[in-house]
C-alpha positions in Angstrom: 0.0 0.0 0.0 2.7 2.5 1.0 4.8 1.4 -2.1 1.9 2.4 -4.4 1.5 5.7 -2.6 5.2 6.6 -3.0 5.1 5.6 -6.7 2.0 7.8 -7.1 4.0 10.7 -5.6 6.8 10.0 -8.2 4.2 10.0 -11.0 2.6 13.2 -9.7 6.0 14.9 -9.7 6.7 13.6 -13.3 3.4 15.0 -14.4 4.2 18.3 -12.8 7.5 18.4 -14.7 5.8 17.6 -18.0 2.8 19.9 -17.7 4.1 23.1 -15.9 5.7 25.8 -18.0 7.1 27.8 -15.0 10.7 26.9 -14.1 10.1 27.2 -10.3 7.1 24.8 -10.5 9.3 22.4 -12.5 11.9 22.5 -9.8 9.3 21.9 -7.1 8.0 18.9 -9.1 11.5 17.5 -9.4 11.8 17.8 -5.7 8.5 16.0 -5.2 9.7 13.2 -7.5 12.9 12.9 -5.4 10.9 12.7 -2.2 8.8 9.9 -3.7 11.8 7.9 -4.8 13.5 8.3 -1.3 10.3 7.3 0.4 9.9 4.2 -1.9 13.5 3.1 -1.1 12.9 3.6 2.7 9.7 1.5 2.5 11.3 -1.3 0.4 14.4 -1.4 2.6 12.3 -1.6 5.8 10.5 -4.7 4.5 13.6 -6.7 3.3 13.6 -9.1 6.3 17.3 -10.0 5.9 19.7 -10.5 8.7 21.5 -7.2 9.6 25.3 -7.1 9.7 25.3 -6.0 13.4 25.3 -9.3 15.4 24.5 -7.8 18.8 21.4 -5.8 17.8 18.8 -8.1 16.3 16.2 -5.3 15.8 18.6 -2.9 14.1 18.1 -1.8 10.5 20.5 -2.4 7.7 22.9 0.6 7.5 23.7 0.3 3.7 20.2 1.5 2.5 20.3 4.2 5.2 23.6 5.4 3.9 22.4 5.4 0.3 19.2 7.3 1.2 21.0 10.0 3.2 23.4 10.4 0.3 20.4 10.8 -2.1 18.8 13.4 0.2 22.0 15.5 0.2 22.5 15.2 -3.5 18.8 16.1 -4.1 19.2 19.2 -1.9 22.3 20.3 -3.7 20.6 19.8 -7.1 17.5 21.8 -6.0 19.8 24.6 -4.7 21.7 24.7 -8.0 18.5 24.7 -10.1 17.0 27.6 -8.0 20.2 29.5 -8.5 20.1 29.0 -12.3 16.4 30.0 -12.3 17.3 33.1 -10.4 19.9 34.0 -13.0 17.5 33.3 -15.8 14.8 35.4 -14.1 17.1 38.4 -13.7 18.4 38.2 -17.3 15.0 37.7 -19.0 12.6 39.0 -16.4 10.6 35.8 -16.5 10.7 32.1 -15.5 8.0 31.0 -17.9 9.2 28.5 -20.6 6.9 30.0 -23.2 8.4 33.5 -22.7 11.9 32.2 -22.7 11.3 30.3 -25.9 10.2 33.5 -27.6 13.3 35.3 -26.3 15.8 32.9 -27.8 17.6 35.7 -29.6 18.4 37.4 -26.3 16.4 40.5 -26.6 14.0 41.5 -23.9 10.3 42.1 -24.4 
């Protein structure tokens, strides 16, 4: 059940990336997709049921998926920060973050 919900979040983020023409909304949709992927991996790694590599703590979780997920969260945050910076530069140069308006301004002149 939770797996389906997290995959629906990924699909909602993908739909937002494909439908929205505003760069900021596309960045938010990408972040929503990343959140769905991270939650899917957390749910799947929680249900593995394998023996953990720590012999003295039988109820402990496997640290390998945890390390991968924390790395994914940090990389996702850095990517969103970089994309917001790029959108800010585009906004200051073209006075817009709309993809339609940016397509019309390919030559570099302002409207």
